[in-house]
LUMBA-377844 format. One record per residue (C-alpha): residue in one letter; x, y, z; residue number from 0. Coordinates in nm, 4 decimals. Layout:
BEGIN
DRENSE r       c1       c2       c3   k
DRENSE A        X        Y        Z NUM
...
This chain:
BEGIN
DRENSE r       c1       c2       c3   k
DRENSE M  14.0554  16.5882  10.2847   0
DRENSE P  14.1719  16.8079  10.0593   1
DRENSE S  14.1144  17.2076  10.0741   2
DRENSE K  13.7911  17.3959   9.8793   3
DRENSE S  14.0852  17.5467   9.6595   4
DRENSE D  14.2112  17.1868   9.6225   5
DRENSE I  14.0056  17.0116   9.4793   6
DRENSE K  14.0405  16.9081   9.0954   7
DRENSE F  13.7824  16.7842   8.8982   8
DRENSE V  13.9038  16.6449   8.5141   9
DRENSE V  13.5759  16.6003   8.3480  10
DRENSE E  13.5493  16.5010   7.9624  11
DRENSE N  13.3986  16.7966   7.7845  12
DRENSE D  13.0616  16.6696   7.6922  13
DRENSE S  12.7645  16.8987   7.6562  14
DRENSE F  12.5902  16.8401   7.9530  15
DRENSE L  12.9013  16.7502   8.1729  16
DRENSE R  13.0120  17.1247   8.1473  17
DRENSE L  12.7471  17.1857   8.3454  18
DRENSE I  12.9490  17.0381   8.6440  19
DRENSE Q  13.2579  17.3047   8.5887  20
DRENSE V  12.9022  17.5835   8.5556  21
DRENSE V  12.8395  17.5135   8.8974  22
DRENSE L  13.1537  17.4188   9.0600  23
DRENSE D  13.4055  17.6520   8.9236  24
DRENSE P  13.3654  18.0095   8.9599  25
DRENSE T  13.6236  18.0539   8.7005  26
DRENSE A  13.3908  17.8752   8.4606  27
DRENSE P  13.2861  18.1408   8.1327  28
DRENSE K  13.0676  18.3772   8.2029  29
DRENSE E  12.9408  18.3294   7.8085  30
DRENSE R  12.9054  17.9877   7.9294  31
DRENSE F  12.6664  18.0784   8.2347  32
DRENSE E  12.4416  18.2663   7.9778  33
DRENSE A  12.4060  18.0103   7.7402  34
DRENSE F  12.2773  17.7250   8.0146  35
DRENSE A  12.0506  17.9441   8.1307  36
DRENSE H  11.9018  18.0485   7.7848  37
DRENSE F  11.9372  17.6487   7.7088  38
DRENSE C  11.6811  17.5540   7.9943  39
DRENSE K  11.4793  17.8833   7.9841  40
DRENSE H  11.2180  17.7301   7.9056  41
DRENSE D  11.2172  17.4292   8.1589  42
DRENSE T  11.4177  17.6229   8.4464  43
DRENSE P  11.3664  17.9685   8.4444  44
DRENSE D  11.5105  18.0042   8.7229  45
DRENSE F  11.8948  17.8498   8.6560  46
DRENSE Q  12.1483  18.0607   8.8650  47
DRENSE G  11.8822  17.9434   9.1431  48
DRENSE W  11.9145  17.6048   9.0397  49
DRENSE C  12.3032  17.6557   9.0496  50
DRENSE D  12.2952  17.7793   9.4239  51
DRENSE K  12.0673  17.5143   9.4932  52
DRENSE I  12.3372  17.2379   9.4270  53
DRENSE R  12.6376  17.4486   9.5535  54
DRENSE A  12.4517  17.4282   9.8818  55
DRENSE Q  12.3882  17.0741   9.8712  56
DRENSE A  12.7476  17.0125   9.7953  57
DRENSE R  12.9352  17.3169  10.0214  58
DRENSE N  13.2282  17.1213  10.0524  59
DRENSE I  13.3926  17.0803   9.7210  60
DRENSE Y  13.2563  17.4553   9.6038  61
DRENSE P  13.4922  17.5794   9.4874  62
DRENSE A  13.6868  17.3287   9.2787  63
DRENSE N  13.9089  17.3637   8.9726  64
DRENSE V  13.7253  17.1970   8.6816  65
DRENSE R  13.8980  17.1025   8.3820  66
DRENSE L  13.7502  16.9772   8.0670  67
DRENSE V  13.9791  16.7932   7.8303  68
DRENSE D  13.8425  16.7023   7.4597  69
DRENSE D  14.1026  16.3795   7.4132  70
DRENSE Q  14.3165  16.0734   7.5687  71
DRENSE A  14.6145  16.2854   7.6157  72
DRENSE E  14.4195  16.5912   7.7209  73
DRENSE L  14.2827  16.3453   7.9694  74
DRENSE V  14.6400  16.2151   8.1118  75
DRENSE A  14.8692  16.6117   8.0222  76
DRENSE N  14.5607  16.7669   8.2788  77
DRENSE V  14.4877  16.4375   8.4824  78
DRENSE S  14.7519  16.4839   8.7875  79
DRENSE G  14.6427  16.6171   9.1359  80
DRENSE A  14.2490  16.5563   9.0239  81
DRENSE S  14.0555  16.3852   9.3323  82
DRENSE V  13.7795  16.2749   9.0399  83
DRENSE I  13.7520  16.1803   8.6630  84
DRENSE V  13.4130  16.1870   8.5386  85
DRENSE V  13.3854  16.0726   8.1486  86
DRENSE E  13.1049  15.9274   7.9253  87
DRENSE E  13.3564  15.8062   7.6369  88
DRENSE L  13.6996  15.8630   7.7225  89
DRENSE N  13.8784  15.5781   7.8759  90
DRENSE V  14.0298  15.5520   8.2090  91
DRENSE G  14.2913  15.2849   8.2525  92
DRENSE A  14.5437  15.1933   8.4490  93
DRENSE E  14.8006  15.4904   8.2506  94
DRENSE E  14.5154  15.7901   8.4012  95
DRENSE V  14.4920  15.6149   8.7020  96
DRENSE A  14.8636  15.6302   8.7574  97
DRENSE A  14.9022  16.0299   8.5971  98
DRENSE A  14.5961  16.0938   8.8260  99
DRENSE G  14.8733  15.9593   9.1316 100
DRENSE S  14.7465  15.9432   9.5029 101
DRENSE A  14.5035  16.2519   9.5260 102
DRENSE L  14.2605  16.0594   9.3225 103
DRENSE K  13.9947  15.8805   9.4884 104
DRENSE F  13.6336  15.8332   9.1998 105
DRENSE V  13.6076  15.7771   8.8524 106
DRENSE Q  13.2588  15.8924   8.7879 107
DRENSE K  13.0724  15.7328   8.4691 108
DRENSE Y  12.8019  15.9373   8.3192 109
DRENSE G  12.6144  15.6606   8.2779 110
DRENSE V  12.5935  15.2906   8.3576 111
DRENSE T  12.8216  15.1440   8.1334 112
DRENSE T  13.1572  15.0990   8.2708 113
DRENSE R  13.3388  14.9276   7.9262 114
DRENSE N  13.5772  15.1900   7.9000 115
DRENSE V  13.6542  15.1821   8.2304 116
DRENSE D  13.9400  14.9926   8.3376 117
DRENSE N  13.7888  14.8997   8.6746 118
DRENSE S  14.1297  14.6176   8.8388 119
DRENSE A  14.3336  14.9504   8.7732 120
DRENSE C  14.1407  15.1438   8.9868 121
DRENSE V  14.0770  14.9032   9.2475 122
DRENSE S  14.3944  14.8312   9.2929 123
DRENSE A  14.4574  15.2242   9.3278 124
DRENSE G  14.1452  15.2272   9.5685 125
DRENSE V  14.0223  15.4295   9.3292 126
DRENSE K  13.5864  15.3618   9.3286 127
DRENSE V  13.4126  15.3793   9.0367 128
DRENSE L  13.0660  15.5417   9.0348 129
DRENSE T  12.7945  15.5071   8.8357 130
DRENSE I  12.4809  15.7473   8.6695 131
DRENSE R  12.1328  15.5670   8.5133 132
DRENSE R  12.0755  15.8810   8.3156 133
DRENSE R  11.7615  16.0443   8.3605 134
DRENSE A  11.8234  16.1679   8.0314 135
DRENSE N  11.8881  15.8102   7.8512 136
DRENSE I  11.5008  15.7138   8.0128 137
DRENSE S  11.3272  15.9978   7.8506 138
DRENSE T  11.5224  15.8712   7.4986 139
DRENSE A  11.4355  15.5167   7.5037 140
DRENSE E  11.0746  15.6084   7.5515 141
DRENSE Q  11.1011  15.8871   7.2810 142
DRENSE G  11.2133  15.5197   7.0756 143
DRENSE L  10.9011  15.3164   7.2435 144
DRENSE M  10.6396  15.6386   7.2080 145
DRENSE L  10.7591  15.6738   6.8432 146
DRENSE M  10.7486  15.2259   6.7568 147
DRENSE L  10.3736  15.2815   6.9333 148
DRENSE A  10.2659  15.5992   6.7276 149
DRENSE L  10.3583  15.4198   6.3895 150
DRENSE A  10.2214  15.0923   6.4088 151
DRENSE R   9.9028  15.2406   6.5920 152
DRENSE Q   9.8763  15.4904   6.3569 153
DRENSE V   9.8425  15.7807   6.6363 154
DRENSE T   9.9255  16.0791   6.4269 155
DRENSE R   9.7510  15.9293   6.1234 156
DRENSE N   9.4134  15.9135   6.2402 157
DRENSE A   9.4165  16.1506   6.5715 158
DRENSE N   9.0580  16.3721   6.6428 159
DRENSE L   8.9530  16.1906   6.3236 160
DRENSE I   8.5477  16.1307   6.5087 161
DRENSE S   8.3372  16.2046   6.1898 162
DRENSE I   8.2305  15.9852   5.8885 163
DRENSE E   8.2968  16.3150   5.6819 164
DRENSE Q   8.6222  16.3656   5.8107 165
DRENSE L   8.7441  15.9429   5.7686 166
DRENSE K   8.5985  15.9571   5.4081 167
DRENSE A   8.8498  16.2765   5.3633 168
DRENSE A   9.1370  16.0567   5.4167 169
DRENSE G   9.0303  15.7905   5.2246 170
DRENSE Y   8.9126  15.5383   5.4386 171
DRENSE E   8.5358  15.3751   5.4585 172
DRENSE P   8.3815  15.4201   5.7613 173
DRENSE T   8.1347  15.1665   5.8659 174
DRENSE T   7.8255  15.1393   6.1604 175
DRENSE Y   7.7713  14.7959   6.2053 176
DRENSE D   7.4776  14.5018   6.3675 177
DRENSE R   7.5515  14.5551   6.7106 178
DRENSE S   7.3812  14.3051   6.7553 179
DRENSE H   7.5412  14.1045   6.6482 180
DRENSE T   7.9489  14.2090   6.5725 181
DRENSE P   8.1648  14.4350   6.8463 182
DRENSE N   8.1939  14.7876   6.7578 183
DRENSE G   8.5851  14.7668   6.6975 184
DRENSE N   8.6979  15.0177   6.4349 185
DRENSE W   8.4460  15.1317   6.2913 186
DRENSE A   8.6002  15.3502   6.0893 187
DRENSE R   8.7861  15.0542   5.8931 188
DRENSE I   9.1083  15.2044   5.9357 189
DRENSE P   9.4278  14.9251   5.7722 190
DRENSE E   9.6874  14.7648   5.8450 191
DRENSE M   9.7200  14.8440   6.1916 192
DRENSE V  10.0253  14.6980   6.3754 193
DRENSE T  10.0610  14.4996   6.7598 194
DRENSE L  10.3708  14.5554   6.9021 195
DRENSE Y  10.3290  14.2132   7.0851 196
DRENSE Q  10.4948  13.8955   7.0156 197
DRENSE R  10.6504  14.0983   6.7303 198
DRENSE Q  11.0250  14.1746   6.6474 199
DRENSE L  11.2584  14.4710   6.8065 200
DRENSE G  11.5922  14.4545   6.6434 201
DRENSE I  11.8326  14.6823   6.8702 202
DRENSE V  12.1130  14.7737   6.7112 203
DRENSE G  12.3852  14.9104   6.9613 204
DRENSE L  12.2439  14.7897   7.2703 205
DRENSE G  12.4763  15.0264   7.5071 206
DRENSE E  12.2900  15.2888   7.7719 207
DRENSE I  11.9440  15.3533   7.5619 208
DRENSE G  11.9124  15.0721   7.3926 209
DRENSE R  11.9489  14.8951   7.7120 210
DRENSE E  11.6924  15.1293   7.8532 211
DRENSE L  11.4237  15.0077   7.5925 212
DRENSE A  11.5195  14.6889   7.5914 213
DRENSE L  11.3739  14.6521   7.9048 214
DRENSE R  11.0626  14.8422   7.8316 215
DRENSE V  10.9508  14.6669   7.5633 216
DRENSE I  11.0109  14.3105   7.7553 217
DRENSE A  10.6934  14.4534   7.9443 218
DRENSE L  10.5189  14.4304   7.5936 219
DRENSE G  10.5967  14.1340   7.5085 220
DRENSE M  10.8516  14.1187   7.2061 221
DRENSE R  11.1746  13.9222   7.1074 222
DRENSE I  11.4666  14.0677   7.1020 223
DRENSE V  11.7697  14.0921   6.9006 224
DRENSE Y  12.0848  14.2703   6.9117 225
DRENSE S  12.3622  14.3315   6.6988 226
DRENSE Q  12.6780  14.5838   6.7633 227
DRENSE R  13.0253  14.5250   6.7255 228
DRENSE T  13.1719  14.3742   7.0274 229
DRENSE R  12.8184  14.0962   7.1578 230
DRENSE L  12.7856  14.1391   7.5179 231
DRENSE S  12.9056  13.9079   7.7823 232
DRENSE A  12.6720  13.5752   7.8771 233
DRENSE D  12.4957  13.7371   8.1751 234
DRENSE V  12.4722  14.0874   8.0321 235
DRENSE E  12.2187  13.9182   7.7714 236
DRENSE P  11.9551  13.7583   7.9868 237
DRENSE Q  11.9083  14.0997   8.2188 238
DRENSE Y  11.7367  14.1985   7.8426 239
DRENSE Q  11.6330  13.8774   7.7091 240
DRENSE A  11.8358  13.9864   7.4083 241
DRENSE S  12.0165  13.7389   7.1332 242
DRENSE Y  12.3178  13.8175   6.9923 243
DRENSE C  12.3134  13.7974   6.5596 244
DRENSE T  12.4616  13.9756   6.2205 245
DRENSE L  12.3285  14.3362   6.1375 246
DRENSE D  12.2085  14.1526   5.8173 247
DRENSE E  12.0366  13.8800   6.0563 248
DRENSE L  11.8365  14.1694   6.2801 249
DRENSE L  11.7184  14.3466   5.9193 250
DRENSE S  11.5838  14.0472   5.7821 251
DRENSE S  11.4164  13.8913   6.0468 252
DRENSE S  11.3061  14.1922   6.3203 253
DRENSE D  10.9453  14.3855   6.2752 254
DRENSE F  11.1008  14.6382   6.4093 255
DRENSE V  11.4295  14.8651   6.4156 256
DRENSE S  11.5860  15.0524   6.6610 257
DRENSE L  11.9437  15.3047   6.5569 258
DRENSE H  12.1692  15.3559   6.9212 259
DRENSE L  12.4977  15.3918   6.7347 260
DRENSE P  12.7604  15.6732   6.8321 261
DRENSE R  12.8246  16.0380   6.6242 262
DRENSE G  13.1295  15.9993   6.4140 263
DRENSE P  13.2564  15.9289   6.0408 264
DRENSE A  13.1832  15.5171   6.0983 265
DRENSE T  12.8111  15.5909   6.0986 266
DRENSE V  12.7004  15.8332   5.8431 267
DRENSE N  12.4908  15.6037   5.6316 268
DRENSE F  12.5093  15.3673   5.7868 269
DRENSE I  12.1995  15.2265   5.6846 270
DRENSE G  12.1406  15.2990   5.3093 271
DRENSE D  12.0271  15.1312   5.0031 272
DRENSE R  12.1886  14.7779   5.0807 273
DRENSE E  12.0429  14.7121   5.4079 274
DRENSE F  11.6838  14.9068   5.2953 275
DRENSE S  11.7017  14.5678   5.0124 276
DRENSE I  11.7571  14.3128   5.3248 277
DRENSE I  11.5146  14.5114   5.5713 278
DRENSE K  11.1555  14.2938   5.5975 279
DRENSE P  10.9204  14.4386   5.3899 280
DRENSE G  10.6368  14.6634   5.6277 281
DRENSE A  10.9520  14.7010   5.9161 282
DRENSE F  10.9436  15.0072   6.1238 283
DRENSE L  11.3299  15.1936   6.1470 284
DRENSE I  11.3443  15.3916   6.4704 285
DRENSE N  11.6331  15.6669   6.5169 286
DRENSE V  11.6107  15.8394   6.8438 287
DRENSE S  12.0076  15.8297   6.7510 288
DRENSE Q  12.1117  16.0369   6.4814 289
DRENSE P  12.0130  16.2104   6.2037 290
DRENSE N  12.3177  16.1441   5.9451 291
DRENSE L  12.2980  15.7274   6.0436 292
DRENSE V  12.0350  15.6359   5.7930 293
DRENSE D  12.1247  15.7738   5.4192 294
DRENSE R  11.8325  16.0249   5.3104 295
DRENSE E  11.8183  15.9477   4.9783 296
DRENSE A  11.7760  15.5763   5.0637 297
DRENSE L  11.5446  15.6128   5.3131 298
DRENSE R  11.3084  15.8481   5.1055 299
DRENSE R  11.3133  15.5598   4.8106 300
DRENSE S  11.2344  15.3047   5.0811 301
DRENSE L  10.9422  15.4799   5.1293 302
DRENSE A  10.8310  15.5329   4.8277 303
DRENSE S  10.8200  15.1815   4.7210 304
DRENSE G  10.6403  15.0503   5.0115 305
DRENSE R  10.9627  14.8745   5.1756 306
DRENSE L  10.9660  15.0280   5.4452 307
DRENSE G  10.6550  15.0099   5.7113 308
DRENSE G  10.7731  15.3122   5.8972 309
DRENSE Y  10.9894  15.5731   5.9935 310
DRENSE G  11.0146  15.7367   6.3955 311
DRENSE L  11.2786  15.9871   6.3665 312
DRENSE D  11.3585  16.2226   6.6290 313
DRENSE T  11.6518  16.5187   6.5305 314
DRENSE F  11.5708  16.6521   6.1871 315
DRENSE Y  11.8852  16.6128   5.9443 316
DRENSE E  11.9180  16.9854   5.9680 317
DRENSE E  11.8203  17.2261   6.3178 318
DRENSE P  11.5510  17.3542   6.2630 319
DRENSE G  11.4417  17.1737   5.8938 320
DRENSE D  11.2066  17.2697   5.6197 321
DRENSE A  10.8723  17.2560   5.6630 322
DRENSE N  10.8523  17.2002   5.2807 323
DRENSE D  11.1112  16.8564   5.3097 324
DRENSE P  10.9608  16.5773   5.1264 325
DRENSE L  11.0693  16.3323   5.4203 326
DRENSE I  10.7862  16.4731   5.5819 327
DRENSE K  10.4840  16.4725   5.3657 328
DRENSE F  10.5034  16.0941   5.3984 329
DRENSE P  10.1949  15.9741   5.6056 330
DRENSE N  10.3662  15.6707   5.7501 331
DRENSE V  10.6745  15.8806   5.8745 332
DRENSE I  10.6880  16.0804   6.2236 333
DRENSE V  10.9704  16.3516   6.2582 334
DRENSE T  10.9786  16.5322   6.6658 335
DRENSE P  11.1800  16.7798   6.7335 336
DRENSE H  11.5512  16.6890   6.8961 337
DRENSE L  11.3187  16.6395   7.2620 338
DRENSE G  11.4051  16.2590   7.3152 339
DRENSE G  11.5974  16.3581   7.6487 340
DRENSE S  11.3518  16.6349   7.7298 341
DRENSE P  11.2852  16.7459   7.9681 342
DRENSE R  11.5157  16.9598   8.0903 343
DRENSE W  11.5177  16.8595   8.4616 344
DRENSE N  11.6243  16.4916   8.3664 345
DRENSE S  12.0012  16.6308   8.2270 346
DRENSE L  11.9909  16.8903   8.5193 347
DRENSE D  11.8279  16.5723   8.7906 348
DRENSE D  12.2056  16.3809   8.6078 349
DRENSE I  12.4124  16.6185   8.6747 350
DRENSE E  12.2852  16.7130   9.0223 351
DRENSE E  12.2379  16.3465   9.1411 352
DRENSE V  12.6629  16.3446   9.0277 353
DRENSE I  12.7267  16.6787   9.2539 354
DRENSE V  12.5754  16.5771   9.5250 355
DRENSE N  12.6612  16.2282   9.5496 356
DRENSE L  13.0886  16.3080   9.4874 357
DRENSE G  13.0650  16.6010   9.7507 358
DRENSE R  12.8781  16.3539   9.9924 359
DRENSE L  13.1692  16.0773   9.9646 360
DRENSE L  13.4466  16.3690   9.9426 361
DRENSE A  13.3285  16.5185  10.2233 362
């Protein structure tokens, strides 16, 4: 076991993985600590106390030298002598393992899918690959499911409409039923409600969050299809009861479409006029990934034409947005202000689990 001063972490420069540096490396910029304290204040007012608690649980690896790297070249250039590599999207293969040398003991994937980690190269070098089922990803999947249910059941359009006067003002024709003959369900006469049971969900990108969503809609009795650049292996698909198809097939046949793609030039306006012309009439589109996956003007045209049944979005095109933006004037649009991974404790608990577990294993 190296001394504390010799423990070196090489960590992908992800916005949340920077917390590993804040907690373990005393040379971390003071402004970074202050920025995270501000970021967490509404859920975690005692951010210093949270850091101190983790340091106490992982005292054998505090303090440590934590190097943040932005790309593959920086990873290879900085990995020599590292005991741990922590990545989300960067690759760890034979080159990175060899460059690290004999000090490398663990590769921590910040997630559960390890397609970017060469397991055989790690095994050959005696390096163990660790994963974590991220709470923030689970919470984001819950946000997507919530948007699906809220649109299907028209929750935001009809919440708290309980009087004849309110319902008539909203354009409905409430009535009374002869209870000696009929039930009293939907006496407000709200039309076009949708049940998720036996409907089809198309997941574009069955990655970390897409898989968490799939697990939840299985319980609701939905059919699942998915589309992505590379089809999953035959042993993975059954775990999520998901069938592979092309994007066009997914769009044309799915009652709900949920987008789970990474940020980048290749995914900007991924859904545009062509895709909206293909999408099943009345389908609901859900986006808890990146707003720019959907062409803004094409989206408005599809909503205005009635082709799209509704749109659920977490994280608007601008943050903060404009209360007069025409998109949020559509009654079948729900936009939430970047709440998917919240509360903060989801991500803080993820980072705590990573650090404490590595401290235990390195002891």
